[in-house]
C-alpha positions, 0 to 999 in steps of 0.5 A, a space after each residue: 312776744 320775743 322770738 327765742 334766740 336760735 343757735 345753729 351747728 351748721 351754716 344758715 343764712 337769712 331768707 327773704 322774699 318780697 311779699 306780693 300783694 294778694 292781687 299780684 300773687 293771684 295774677 301770677 298764680 292764675 297765669 301759671 295755671 293757664 299755662 300748665 292747664 294747656 299741658 298735655 302728654 304727647 305721643 307724637 313727636 317731631 324729629 326736629 332737634 332740641 338744643 342740649 341747653 334746653 335739656 340742661 336748663 330743665 334739669 337745673 329747674 328739676 334740681 331745685 326740688 325739695 328732697 329728704 334731708 336735702 340728699 337730692 336722690 335723683 339722676 337724670 340721664 339724657 341721650 340723643 344717640 339713635 342706636 341707644 334710643 332704638 335699644 331702649 325702645 326694643 326693650 320697652 316694647 318687649 315689656 309692653 307686649 307682655 302687659 297688653 297681651 299676657 298680663 291678666 289686668 282687665 281693669 287696668 286695660 279698661 282704664 287705659 282704653 280711652 287713651 288708646 295706648 298700645 305696645 307700640 312706642 315709636 316715640 322712643 325713637 322719634 323724640 330727639 331726646 330720651 331722659 331717664 330719671 333714676 332714684 338713688 336708694 343710696 349715694 356713693 360719696 367721694 370717699 367711697 362711703 355709701 350714704 342712705 337716702 330718705 323719702 326717695 320716691 317722694 323727692 324724685 317725684 317732686 323733681 320730675 314734676 318740676 322737670 315736666 313744668 320746665 319743659 312745658 314752659 320752654 315750649 317742649 312736650 313730653 310723656 311720663 313713660 313707665 314700662 314695668 319692669 324698667 330694669 333694662 334702663 339701668 343696663 342700657 344706660 350703665 347705671 349702678 345697682 343703687 339706682 332704680 329706674 323711675 320714669 322715662 321721658 321722651 322730650 321734643 316738640 309735638 309733631 304737626 299731626 299730633 293729637 291728644 285724647 279729649 280729657 277733663 281735669 278734676 275741678 277744684 271743688 273735688 281736688 281741694 278740701 278745706 278742713 275745720 275743727 269747728 265743723 265735721 263738714 268740709 268746704 271748698 273755696 
């Protein structure tokens, strides 16, 4: 069958990637899995410095994420300023105290109990870097016009996943910290009203006495369902 002739009104270029053998593809996939399966969220950080180039590289990797209409609706704001980190910690802990002591959400508190988290967030000062990610509801263009963005949460979430992967690959650790609400981040970091705080990442090396909870990840048989029109049953492979 002859492929239909394509016509474009915008620039397109050919996309070619070498096709791997199944064995090589599986080898690479399993190598990545083994690496990422060792990734853990860390709450005890070393104060040892992290080169700015590593943060920049991680953001470059995050910036390769797909996004709605290729609008790339994210801003990564990084700081190692001690006074700014203290201000962010104080604001975050104020929100966390309300969550742990004032909010009536017993099921949520019970779900967090095995992780032994609390309102004390010293890692926000100990980690050499804080990276706040903002989701752009709209973007101001160079001519001053405002452009609406699409699938913002989905796009920013994918970029954050790549950011986490990049940090782990480079031997760094992080934590997805999401105090609720997070409007204080916009004020502290001078971001416009069109940007919504999404995640706050402390970034650094794990401390020598770092510990993490004993956890098991969902097995493949629970995470993957292979559907078929031939049967109402589901199977995994």
